[in-house]
Backbone and ligand atoms as CSV (ligand in chain L), in Angstrom:
chain,resi,resn,atom,element,x,y,z
A,1,MET,N,N,-23.511,-124.159,4.572
A,1,MET,CA,C,-23.757,-124.100,3.137
A,1,MET,C,C,-22.517,-123.557,2.413
A,2,LYS,N,N,-22.062,-124.287,1.415
A,2,LYS,CA,C,-20.864,-123.838,0.686
A,2,LYS,C,C,-21.219,-122.788,-0.375
A,3,THR,N,N,-20.210,-122.037,-0.753
A,3,THR,CA,C,-20.398,-120.917,-1.683
A,3,THR,C,C,-19.815,-121.245,-3.061
A,4,VAL,N,N,-20.428,-120.674,-4.086
A,4,VAL,CA,C,-19.851,-120.642,-5.438
A,4,VAL,C,C,-19.573,-119.179,-5.760
A,5,LEU,N,N,-18.370,-118.894,-6.217
A,5,LEU,CA,C,-18.049,-117.544,-6.673
A,5,LEU,C,C,-18.225,-117.487,-8.189
A,6,VAL,N,N,-19.102,-116.601,-8.641
A,6,VAL,CA,C,-19.248,-116.337,-10.074
A,6,VAL,C,C,-18.599,-114.981,-10.328
A,7,LEU,N,N,-17.522,-115.022,-11.088
A,7,LEU,CA,C,-16.685,-113.842,-11.273
A,7,LEU,C,C,-16.689,-113.430,-12.745
A,8,ASN,N,N,-17.031,-112.178,-12.973
A,8,ASN,CA,C,-17.134,-111.641,-14.334
A,8,ASN,C,C,-16.116,-110.533,-14.551
A,9,GLY,N,N,-15.449,-110.595,-15.688
A,9,GLY,CA,C,-14.406,-109.627,-15.991
A,9,GLY,C,C,-14.890,-108.448,-16.821
A,10,PRO,N,N,-13.972,-107.834,-17.554
A,10,PRO,CA,C,-14.221,-106.562,-18.222
A,10,PRO,C,C,-15.366,-106.590,-19.224
A,11,ASN,N,N,-16.135,-105.522,-19.175
A,11,ASN,CA,C,-17.228,-105.241,-20.113
A,11,ASN,C,C,-18.474,-106.091,-19.897
A,12,LEU,N,N,-18.417,-107.028,-18.960
A,12,LEU,CA,C,-19.609,-107.852,-18.727
A,12,LEU,C,C,-20.691,-107.080,-17.968
A,13,ASN,N,N,-20.308,-105.939,-17.395
A,13,ASN,CA,C,-21.318,-105.042,-16.812
A,13,ASN,C,C,-22.225,-104.455,-17.909
A,14,LEU,N,N,-21.787,-104.542,-19.172
A,14,LEU,CA,C,-22.568,-103.981,-20.281
A,14,LEU,C,C,-23.525,-104.997,-20.913
A,15,LEU,N,N,-23.592,-106.200,-20.329
A,15,LEU,CA,C,-24.482,-107.220,-20.896
A,15,LEU,C,C,-25.889,-106.674,-21.058
A,16,GLY,N,N,-26.512,-107.030,-22.160
A,16,GLY,CA,C,-27.869,-106.542,-22.429
A,16,GLY,C,C,-27.866,-105.474,-23.508
A,17,THR,N,N,-26.828,-104.622,-23.458
A,17,THR,CA,C,-26.719,-103.571,-24.484
A,17,THR,C,C,-25.500,-103.776,-25.372
A,18,ARG,N,N,-24.534,-104.570,-24.892
A,18,ARG,CA,C,-23.287,-104.786,-25.640
A,18,ARG,C,C,-23.482,-105.905,-26.672
A,19,GLU,N,N,-23.315,-105.582,-27.934
A,19,GLU,CA,C,-23.399,-106.584,-29.008
A,19,GLU,C,C,-24.448,-107.668,-28.722
A,20,PRO,N,N,-25.716,-107.280,-28.644
A,20,PRO,CA,C,-26.753,-108.272,-28.290
A,20,PRO,C,C,-26.827,-109.462,-29.246
A,21,ALA,N,N,-26.390,-109.273,-30.496
A,21,ALA,CA,C,-26.414,-110.396,-31.446
A,21,ALA,C,C,-25.428,-111.488,-31.015
A,22,VAL,N,N,-24.398,-111.089,-30.273
A,22,VAL,CA,C,-23.382,-112.054,-29.811
A,22,VAL,C,C,-23.695,-112.535,-28.395
A,23,TYR,N,N,-24.048,-111.574,-27.503
A,23,TYR,CA,C,-24.151,-111.900,-26.073
A,23,TYR,C,C,-25.589,-111.975,-25.555
A,24,GLY,N,N,-26.584,-111.666,-26.428
A,24,GLY,CA,C,-27.976,-111.743,-25.999
A,24,GLY,C,C,-28.445,-110.454,-25.345
A,25,SER,N,N,-29.690,-110.459,-24.922
A,25,SER,CA,C,-30.290,-109.224,-24.388
A,25,SER,C,C,-30.453,-109.247,-22.877
A,26,GLN,N,N,-30.040,-110.323,-22.238
A,26,GLN,CA,C,-30.154,-110.368,-20.778
A,26,GLN,C,C,-29.032,-109.546,-20.143
A,27,THR,N,N,-29.380,-108.891,-19.050
A,27,THR,CA,C,-28.407,-108.046,-18.354
A,27,THR,C,C,-27.611,-108.871,-17.340
A,28,LEU,N,N,-26.583,-108.234,-16.772
A,28,LEU,CA,C,-25.793,-108.922,-15.739
A,28,LEU,C,C,-26.663,-109.203,-14.516
A,29,ALA,N,N,-27.617,-108.314,-14.240
A,29,ALA,CA,C,-28.550,-108.553,-13.122
A,29,ALA,C,C,-29.398,-109.796,-13.400
A,30,ASP,N,N,-29.802,-109.986,-14.657
A,30,ASP,CA,C,-30.547,-111.208,-15.029
A,30,ASP,C,C,-29.675,-112.445,-14.804
A,31,VAL,N,N,-28.400,-112.332,-15.171
A,31,VAL,CA,C,-27.477,-113.462,-14.994
A,31,VAL,C,C,-27.310,-113.762,-13.508
A,32,GLU,N,N,-27.214,-112.714,-12.714
A,32,GLU,CA,C,-27.071,-112.923,-11.260
A,32,GLU,C,C,-28.307,-113.649,-10.711
A,33,ALA,N,N,-29.496,-113.242,-11.178
A,33,ALA,CA,C,-30.735,-113.889,-10.709
A,33,ALA,C,C,-30.753,-115.366,-11.112
A,34,LEU,N,N,-30.313,-115.667,-12.340
A,34,LEU,CA,C,-30.246,-117.061,-12.808
A,34,LEU,C,C,-29.271,-117.868,-11.941
A,35,CYS,N,N,-28.123,-117.257,-11.641
A,35,CYS,CA,C,-27.114,-117.943,-10.816
A,35,CYS,C,C,-27.638,-118.180,-9.399
A,36,ALA,N,N,-28.347,-117.195,-8.855
A,36,ALA,CA,C,-28.887,-117.321,-7.492
A,36,ALA,C,C,-29.892,-118.472,-7.441
A,37,LYS,N,N,-30.748,-118.541,-8.474
A,37,LYS,CA,C,-31.768,-119.601,-8.544
A,37,LYS,C,C,-31.091,-120.974,-8.658
A,38,THR,N,N,-30.061,-121.047,-9.485
A,38,THR,CA,C,-29.361,-122.326,-9.696
A,38,THR,C,C,-28.629,-122.757,-8.428
A,39,CYS,N,N,-27.965,-121.800,-7.774
A,39,CYS,CA,C,-27.267,-122.125,-6.523
A,39,CYS,C,C,-28.257,-122.629,-5.485
A,40,ALA,N,N,-29.387,-121.932,-5.345
A,40,ALA,CA,C,-30.395,-122.325,-4.346
A,40,ALA,C,C,-30.869,-123.754,-4.626
A,41,ALA,N,N,-31.071,-124.081,-5.890
A,41,ALA,CA,C,-31.545,-125.422,-6.261
A,41,ALA,C,C,-30.530,-126.505,-5.892
A,42,HIS,N,N,-29.259,-126.111,-5.779
A,42,HIS,CA,C,-28.198,-127.079,-5.436
A,42,HIS,C,C,-27.741,-126.941,-3.988
A,43,GLY,N,N,-28.451,-126.155,-3.211
A,43,GLY,CA,C,-28.083,-125.980,-1.800
A,43,GLY,C,C,-26.774,-125.239,-1.631
A,44,LEU,N,N,-26.496,-124.321,-2.552
A,44,LEU,CA,C,-25.250,-123.551,-2.493
A,44,LEU,C,C,-25.566,-122.065,-2.345
A,45,GLN,N,N,-24.606,-121.352,-1.813
A,45,GLN,CA,C,-24.729,-119.908,-1.665
A,45,GLN,C,C,-23.961,-119.238,-2.805
A,46,LEU,N,N,-24.482,-118.116,-3.294
A,46,LEU,CA,C,-23.844,-117.424,-4.424
A,46,LEU,C,C,-23.091,-116.181,-3.970
A,47,ASP,N,N,-21.880,-116.050,-4.494
A,47,ASP,CA,C,-21.112,-114.802,-4.374
A,47,ASP,C,C,-20.895,-114.355,-5.821
A,48,PHE,N,N,-21.523,-113.260,-6.225
A,48,PHE,CA,C,-21.537,-112.843,-7.633
A,48,PHE,C,C,-20.820,-111.509,-7.766
A,49,ARG,N,N,-19.799,-111.439,-8.591
A,49,ARG,CA,C,-19.004,-110.201,-8.712
A,49,ARG,C,C,-18.666,-109.894,-10.168
A,50,GLN,N,N,-18.413,-108.622,-10.425
A,50,GLN,CA,C,-17.918,-108.181,-11.732
A,50,GLN,C,C,-16.894,-107.092,-11.514
A,51,SER,N,N,-15.800,-107.145,-12.275
A,51,SER,CA,C,-14.837,-106.048,-12.249
A,51,SER,C,C,-14.214,-105.858,-13.620
A,52,ASN,N,N,-13.935,-104.617,-13.944
A,52,ASN,CA,C,-13.223,-104.305,-15.188
A,52,ASN,C,C,-11.710,-104.302,-14.974
A,53,HIS,N,N,-11.267,-104.630,-13.749
A,53,HIS,CA,C,-9.858,-104.471,-13.374
A,53,HIS,C,C,-9.199,-105.821,-13.090
A,54,GLU,N,N,-8.132,-106.080,-13.808
A,54,GLU,CA,C,-7.426,-107.365,-13.707
A,54,GLU,C,C,-7.012,-107.680,-12.262
A,55,GLY,N,N,-6.446,-106.681,-11.571
A,55,GLY,CA,C,-5.972,-106.904,-10.196
A,55,GLY,C,C,-7.094,-107.265,-9.239
A,56,VAL,N,N,-8.255,-106.682,-9.449
A,56,VAL,CA,C,-9.413,-106.997,-8.594
A,56,VAL,C,C,-9.830,-108.455,-8.814
A,57,LEU,N,N,-9.769,-108.905,-10.076
A,57,LEU,CA,C,-10.101,-110.305,-10.382
A,57,LEU,C,C,-9.078,-111.246,-9.749
A,58,ILE,N,N,-7.822,-110.853,-9.781
A,58,ILE,CA,C,-6.757,-111.669,-9.180
A,58,ILE,C,C,-6.950,-111.767,-7.666
A,59,ASP,N,N,-7.258,-110.625,-7.035
A,59,ASP,CA,C,-7.525,-110.639,-5.582
A,59,ASP,C,C,-8.679,-111.584,-5.259
A,60,ALA,N,N,-9.731,-111.557,-6.081
A,60,ALA,CA,C,-10.907,-112.401,-5.831
A,60,ALA,C,C,-10.547,-113.883,-5.980
A,61,ILE,N,N,-9.699,-114.209,-6.939
A,61,ILE,CA,C,-9.290,-115.612,-7.149
A,61,ILE,C,C,-8.429,-116.099,-5.976
A,62,GLN,N,N,-7.528,-115.224,-5.515
A,62,GLN,CA,C,-6.706,-115.603,-4.353
A,62,GLN,C,C,-7.584,-115.838,-3.126
A,63,GLU,N,N,-8.564,-114.938,-2.940
A,63,GLU,CA,C,-9.503,-115.066,-1.814
A,63,GLU,C,C,-10.290,-116.384,-1.943
A,64,ALA,N,N,-10.688,-116.715,-3.170
A,64,ALA,CA,C,-11.437,-117.951,-3.412
A,64,ALA,C,C,-10.577,-119.177,-3.080
A,65,GLY,N,N,-9.308,-119.110,-3.412
A,65,GLY,CA,C,-8.399,-120.225,-3.092
A,65,GLY,C,C,-8.333,-120.457,-1.585
A,66,ARG,N,N,-8.266,-119.355,-0.827
A,66,ARG,CA,C,-8.223,-119.486,0.638
A,66,ARG,C,C,-9.540,-120.066,1.148
A,67,ALA,N,N,-10.658,-119.623,0.587
A,67,ALA,CA,C,-11.973,-120.115,1.025
A,67,ALA,C,C,-12.140,-121.599,0.673
A,68,GLN,N,N,-11.652,-121.994,-0.498
A,68,GLN,CA,C,-11.754,-123.415,-0.862
A,68,GLN,C,C,-10.895,-124.271,0.078
A,69,ALA,N,N,-9.700,-123.769,0.394
A,69,ALA,CA,C,-8.821,-124.502,1.320
A,69,ALA,C,C,-9.461,-124.618,2.703
A,70,ALA,N,N,-10.239,-123.605,3.082
A,70,ALA,CA,C,-10.912,-123.611,4.391
A,70,ALA,C,C,-12.193,-124.437,4.360
A,71,GLY,N,N,-12.595,-124.896,3.173
A,71,GLY,CA,C,-13.773,-125.759,3.050
A,71,GLY,C,C,-15.091,-125.018,2.925
A,72,THR,N,N,-15.043,-123.704,2.677
A,72,THR,CA,C,-16.288,-122.935,2.599
A,72,THR,C,C,-16.707,-122.626,1.159
A,73,LEU,N,N,-15.865,-122.940,0.204
A,73,LEU,CA,C,-16.151,-122.614,-1.201
A,73,LEU,C,C,-16.002,-123.853,-2.086
A,74,VAL,N,N,-16.969,-124.056,-2.972
A,74,VAL,CA,C,-16.906,-125.198,-3.892
A,74,VAL,C,C,-15.966,-124.898,-5.052
A,75,GLY,N,N,-16.038,-123.685,-5.557
A,75,GLY,CA,C,-15.199,-123.315,-6.685
A,75,GLY,C,C,-15.679,-122.027,-7.321
A,76,VAL,N,N,-15.109,-121.756,-8.486
A,76,VAL,CA,C,-15.327,-120.472,-9.160
A,76,VAL,C,C,-15.808,-120.722,-10.594
A,77,VAL,N,N,-16.774,-119.932,-11.021
A,77,VAL,CA,C,-17.123,-119.840,-12.446
A,77,VAL,C,C,-16.582,-118.496,-12.906
A,78,LEU,N,N,-15.639,-118.524,-13.834
A,78,LEU,CA,C,-14.987,-117.285,-14.277
A,78,LEU,C,C,-15.264,-117.000,-15.744
A,79,ASN,N,N,-15.893,-115.857,-15.991
A,79,ASN,CA,C,-15.910,-115.312,-17.347
A,79,ASN,C,C,-14.934,-114.147,-17.327
A,80,ALA,N,N,-13.726,-114.405,-17.780
A,80,ALA,CA,C,-12.668,-113.400,-17.704
A,80,ALA,C,C,-12.738,-112.389,-18.848
A,81,GLY,N,N,-13.761,-112.508,-19.721
A,81,GLY,CA,C,-13.864,-111.584,-20.852
A,81,GLY,C,C,-12.575,-111.610,-21.655
A,82,ALA,N,N,-12.164,-110.454,-22.127
A,82,ALA,CA,C,-10.984,-110.378,-22.999
A,82,ALA,C,C,-9.684,-110.735,-22.273
A,83,TYR,N,N,-9.678,-110.660,-20.926
A,83,TYR,CA,C,-8.464,-111.072,-20.198
A,83,TYR,C,C,-8.158,-112.549,-20.417
A,84,THR,N,N,-9.171,-113.329,-20.807
A,84,THR,CA,C,-8.970,-114.736,-21.166
A,84,THR,C,C,-7.811,-114.884,-22.147
A,85,HIS,N,N,-7.781,-113.959,-23.101
A,85,HIS,CA,C,-6.861,-114.087,-24.235
A,85,HIS,C,C,-5.538,-113.351,-24.020
A,86,THR,N,N,-5.408,-112.673,-22.878
A,86,THR,CA,C,-4.213,-111.834,-22.674
A,86,THR,C,C,-3.487,-112.054,-21.355
A,87,SER,N,N,-4.168,-112.640,-20.359
A,87,SER,CA,C,-3.653,-112.496,-18.993
A,87,SER,C,C,-2.893,-113.701,-18.441
A,88,VAL,N,N,-1.589,-113.602,-18.482
A,88,VAL,CA,C,-0.731,-114.586,-17.801
A,88,VAL,C,C,-0.933,-114.438,-16.288
A,89,ALA,N,N,-1.216,-113.217,-15.844
A,89,ALA,CA,C,-1.402,-112.974,-14.403
A,89,ALA,C,C,-2.619,-113.733,-13.866
A,90,LEU,N,N,-3.693,-113.803,-14.644
A,90,LEU,CA,C,-4.866,-114.588,-14.208
A,90,LEU,C,C,-4.535,-116.079,-14.209
A,91,HIS,N,N,-3.823,-116.534,-15.219
A,91,HIS,CA,C,-3.369,-117.935,-15.279
A,91,HIS,C,C,-2.595,-118.280,-14.004
A,92,ASP,N,N,-1.630,-117.416,-13.665
A,92,ASP,CA,C,-0.796,-117.667,-12.486
A,92,ASP,C,C,-1.619,-117.639,-11.200
A,93,ALA,N,N,-2.586,-116.723,-11.135
A,93,ALA,CA,C,-3.420,-116.597,-9.927
A,93,ALA,C,C,-4.228,-117.874,-9.699
A,94,ILE,N,N,-4.827,-118.402,-10.772
A,94,ILE,CA,C,-5.663,-119.612,-10.659
A,94,ILE,C,C,-4.791,-120.793,-10.237
A,95,LYS,N,N,-3.632,-120.909,-10.883
A,95,LYS,CA,C,-2.699,-121.995,-10.554
A,95,LYS,C,C,-2.206,-121.867,-9.109
A,96,GLY,N,N,-1.831,-120.662,-8.746
A,96,GLY,CA,C,-1.272,-120.416,-7.409
A,96,GLY,C,C,-2.295,-120.600,-6.305
A,97,ALA,N,N,-3.542,-120.230,-6.583
A,97,ALA,CA,C,-4.594,-120.327,-5.561
A,97,ALA,C,C,-5.070,-121.772,-5.415
A,98,GLY,N,N,-4.837,-122.583,-6.434
A,98,GLY,CA,C,-5.253,-123.991,-6.380
A,98,GLY,C,C,-6.761,-124.142,-6.317
A,99,VAL,N,N,-7.473,-123.220,-6.937
A,99,VAL,CA,C,-8.934,-123.214,-6.842
A,99,VAL,C,C,-9.553,-124.002,-8.010
A,100,SER,N,N,-10.700,-124.668,-7.745
A,100,SER,CA,C,-11.437,-125.360,-8.814
A,100,SER,C,C,-12.198,-124.320,-9.606
A,101,LEU,N,N,-11.902,-124.233,-10.881
A,101,LEU,CA,C,-12.441,-123.128,-11.664
A,101,LEU,C,C,-12.972,-123.597,-13.013
A,102,ILE,N,N,-14.170,-123.144,-13.333
A,102,ILE,CA,C,-14.757,-123.392,-14.650
A,102,ILE,C,C,-14.597,-122.122,-15.471
A,103,GLU,N,N,-13.955,-122.242,-16.616
A,103,GLU,CA,C,-13.845,-121.113,-17.556
A,103,GLU,C,C,-15.141,-121.031,-18.347
A,104,LEU,N,N,-15.719,-119.854,-18.380
A,104,LEU,CA,C,-17.006,-119.712,-19.067
A,104,LEU,C,C,-16.982,-118.584,-20.091
A,105,HIS,N,N,-17.596,-118.853,-21.247
A,105,HIS,CA,C,-17.843,-117.814,-22.241
A,105,HIS,C,C,-19.279,-117.926,-22.728
A,106,ILE,N,N,-19.914,-116.801,-22.819
A,106,ILE,CA,C,-21.296,-116.763,-23.297
A,106,ILE,C,C,-21.326,-117.184,-24.768
A,107,SER,N,N,-20.409,-116.644,-25.528
A,107,SER,CA,C,-20.326,-116.960,-26.959
A,107,SER,C,C,-19.385,-118.143,-27.187
A,108,ASN,N,N,-19.481,-118.738,-28.377
A,108,ASN,CA,C,-18.527,-119.779,-28.757
A,108,ASN,C,C,-17.292,-119.083,-29.316
A,109,VAL,N,N,-16.316,-118.873,-28.446
A,109,VAL,CA,C,-15.131,-118.100,-28.832
A,109,VAL,C,C,-14.376,-118.747,-30.006
A,110,HIS,N,N,-14.523,-120.052,-30.174
A,110,HIS,CA,C,-13.799,-120.751,-31.250
A,110,HIS,C,C,-14.427,-120.539,-32.624
A,111,ALA,N,N,-15.651,-120.022,-32.626
A,111,ALA,CA,C,-16.316,-119.718,-33.897
A,111,ALA,C,C,-16.177,-118.241,-34.245
A,112,ARG,N,N,-15.341,-117.530,-33.469
A,112,ARG,CA,C,-15.187,-116.089,-33.665
A,112,ARG,C,C,-13.769,-115.757,-34.163
A,113,GLU,N,N,-13.340,-114.526,-33.940
A,113,GLU,CA,C,-12.026,-114.085,-34.452
A,113,GLU,C,C,-10.903,-114.970,-33.901
A,114,ALA,N,N,-9.837,-115.098,-34.684
A,114,ALA,CA,C,-8.708,-115.956,-34.293
A,114,ALA,C,C,-8.118,-115.539,-32.947
A,115,PHE,N,N,-8.126,-114.213,-32.643
A,115,PHE,CA,C,-7.506,-113.790,-31.383
A,115,PHE,C,C,-8.276,-114.276,-30.158
A,116,ARG,N,N,-9.500,-114.786,-30.374
A,116,ARG,CA,C,-10.268,-115.340,-29.242
A,116,ARG,C,C,-10.065,-116.846,-29.092
A,117,HIS,N,N,-9.261,-117.447,-29.967
A,117,HIS,CA,C,-9.115,-118.905,-29.935
A,117,HIS,C,C,-8.134,-119.371,-28.873
A,118,HIS,N,N,-7.224,-118.478,-28.477
A,118,HIS,CA,C,-6.277,-118.879,-27.430
A,118,HIS,C,C,-6.743,-118.393,-26.060
A,119,SER,N,N,-6.650,-119.274,-25.080
A,119,SER,CA,C,-7.019,-118.919,-23.708
A,119,SER,C,C,-5.875,-119.218,-22.755
A,120,TYR,N,N,-5.524,-118.218,-21.923
A,120,TYR,CA,C,-4.552,-118.452,-20.848
A,120,TYR,C,C,-5.207,-119.140,-19.657
A,121,ILE,N,N,-6.545,-119.190,-19.655
A,121,ILE,CA,C,-7.282,-119.759,-18.519
A,121,ILE,C,C,-7.434,-121.281,-18.672
A,122,SER,N,N,-7.675,-121.742,-19.911
A,122,SER,CA,C,-8.004,-123.163,-20.133
A,122,SER,C,C,-7.021,-124.152,-19.497
A,123,PRO,N,N,-5.691,-123.920,-19.588
A,123,PRO,CA,C,-4.769,-124.918,-19.027
A,123,PRO,C,C,-4.864,-125.057,-17.506
A,124,VAL,N,N,-5.456,-124.066,-16.836
A,124,VAL,CA,C,-5.549,-124.134,-15.365
A,124,VAL,C,C,-7.007,-124.246,-14.903
A,125,ALA,N,N,-7.910,-124.488,-15.859
A,125,ALA,CA,C,-9.333,-124.650,-15.519
A,125,ALA,C,C,-9.684,-126.129,-15.411
A,126,LYS,N,N,-10.684,-126.433,-14.574
A,126,LYS,CA,C,-11.177,-127.815,-14.464
A,126,LYS,C,C,-11.983,-128.170,-15.704
A,127,ALA,N,N,-12.728,-127.195,-16.230
A,127,ALA,CA,C,-13.580,-127.418,-17.398
A,127,ALA,C,C,-13.802,-126.098,-18.107
A,128,VAL,N,N,-14.235,-126.202,-19.343
A,128,VAL,CA,C,-14.461,-125.003,-20.153
A,128,VAL,C,C,-15.870,-125.069,-20.739
A,129,MET,N,N,-16.582,-123.951,-20.640
A,129,MET,CA,C,-17.956,-123.871,-21.131
A,129,MET,C,C,-18.034,-122.683,-22.085
A,130,ALA,N,N,-18.472,-122.917,-23.305
A,130,ALA,CA,C,-18.552,-121.807,-24.261
A,130,ALA,C,C,-19.679,-122.030,-25.236
A,131,GLY,N,N,-20.442,-120.967,-25.482
A,131,GLY,CA,C,-21.404,-121.000,-26.568
A,131,GLY,C,C,-22.835,-121.314,-26.183
A,132,PHE,N,N,-23.101,-121.498,-24.885
A,132,PHE,CA,C,-24.463,-121.790,-24.442
A,132,PHE,C,C,-25.248,-120.528,-24.099
A,133,GLY,N,N,-24.710,-119.367,-24.442
A,133,GLY,CA,C,-25.360,-118.131,-24.020
A,133,GLY,C,C,-25.273,-117.999,-22.502
A,134,VAL,N,N,-26.114,-117.160,-21.915
A,134,VAL,CA,C,-26.016,-116.965,-20.462
A,134,VAL,C,C,-26.467,-118.216,-19.704
A,135,LYS,N,N,-27.175,-119.124,-20.372
A,135,LYS,CA,C,-27.565,-120.389,-19.720
A,135,LYS,C,C,-26.338,-121.180,-19.278
A,136,GLY,N,N,-25.201,-120.915,-19.912
A,136,GLY,CA,C,-23.965,-121.587,-19.535
A,136,GLY,C,C,-23.613,-121.376,-18.063
A,137,TYR,N,N,-23.996,-120.222,-17.514
A,137,TYR,CA,C,-23.706,-119.972,-16.090
A,137,TYR,C,C,-24.406,-121.014,-15.220
A,138,ALA,N,N,-25.667,-121.315,-15.552
A,138,ALA,CA,C,-26.423,-122.310,-14.779
A,138,ALA,C,C,-25.796,-123.697,-14.947
A,139,LEU,N,N,-25.386,-124.014,-16.170
A,139,LEU,CA,C,-24.770,-125.322,-16.430
A,139,LEU,C,C,-23.446,-125.461,-15.687
A,140,ALA,N,N,-22.676,-124.377,-15.648
A,140,ALA,CA,C,-21.379,-124.413,-14.962
A,140,ALA,C,C,-21.561,-124.582,-13.456
A,141,ILE,N,N,-22.550,-123.890,-12.896
A,141,ILE,CA,C,-22.813,-124.032,-11.452
A,141,ILE,C,C,-23.240,-125.472,-11.142
A,142,ALA,N,N,-24.087,-126.046,-12.010
A,142,ALA,CA,C,-24.517,-127.440,-11.807
A,142,ALA,C,C,-23.307,-128.370,-11.848
A,143,GLY,N,N,-22.377,-128.092,-12.741
A,143,GLY,CA,C,-21.164,-128.904,-12.836
A,143,GLY,C,C,-20.322,-128.803,-11.576
A,144,LEU,N,N,-20.190,-127.583,-11.053
A,144,LEU,CA,C,-19.409,-127.393,-9.827
A,144,LEU,C,C,-20.091,-128.062,-8.640
A,145,ALA,N,N,-21.430,-127.986,-8.610
A,145,ALA,CA,C,-22.195,-128.580,-7.505
A,145,ALA,C,C,-21.918,-130.080,-7.431
A,146,ASP,N,N,-21.713,-130.684,-8.574
A,146,ASP,CA,C,-21.421,-132.106,-8.664
A,146,ASP,C,C,-20.093,-132.442,-7.988
A,147,LEU,N,N,-19.180,-131.476,-7.977
A,147,LEU,CA,C,-17.861,-131.682,-7.358
A,147,LEU,C,C,-17.923,-131.511,-5.846
A,148,ALA,N,N,-19.021,-130.866,-5.357
A,148,ALA,CA,C,-19.108,-130.483,-3.929
A,148,ALA,C,C,-19.227,-131.708,-3.018
L,1,DQA,C1,C,-16.518,-113.607,-23.673
L,1,DQA,C2,C,-15.692,-113.834,-24.958
L,1,DQA,C3,C,-14.456,-112.967,-24.959
L,1,DQA,O1,O,-13.699,-113.190,-26.133
L,1,DQA,C4,C,-14.843,-111.494,-24.916
L,1,DQA,O2,O,-13.698,-110.668,-24.867
L,1,DQA,C5,C,-15.780,-111.184,-23.801
L,1,DQA,C6,C,-16.841,-112.127,-23.490
L,1,DQA,C7,C,-17.847,-114.380,-23.710
L,1,DQA,O3,O,-18.496,-114.438,-22.665
L,1,DQA,O4,O,-18.264,-114.894,-24.766
L,1,DQA,O5,O,-15.715,-110.109,-23.205
L,1,DQA,O6,O,-15.770,-114.087,-22.570
């Protein structure tokens, strides 16, 4: 059974209490349960992680690249949070690892502040998902499953 890595960046551990008008009231544990259910429905295994630290996210992406090359991983769903808009290092990691990656945002970043309109992730992502709320995680996993 192949794995999907769902990787969450800074402040996503606060889901449920953080700006609920923007991100909804579901917690990260709720999102993990949704991802687990979606993976099971597609015959995939879930690896679900969150870190507030850029280097930890980079290590996880490099590890995912090795797993994809070994044939054990379908790809990554990444919500890089604010690092989306700042991190050349994440861009380089995704490119260097050669991993299939879906960029995900709970909110529609293009309908928000101008500083959220630029993404360092988009040019190295297979697809971009934004604005579907936490349901986007399920949609992104379904999209990756199609590539498997
Ligand atoms: C986010 C959007 C980012 O701009 C923000 O910094 C986040 C969450 C989203 O899921 O909508 O932390 O990636």
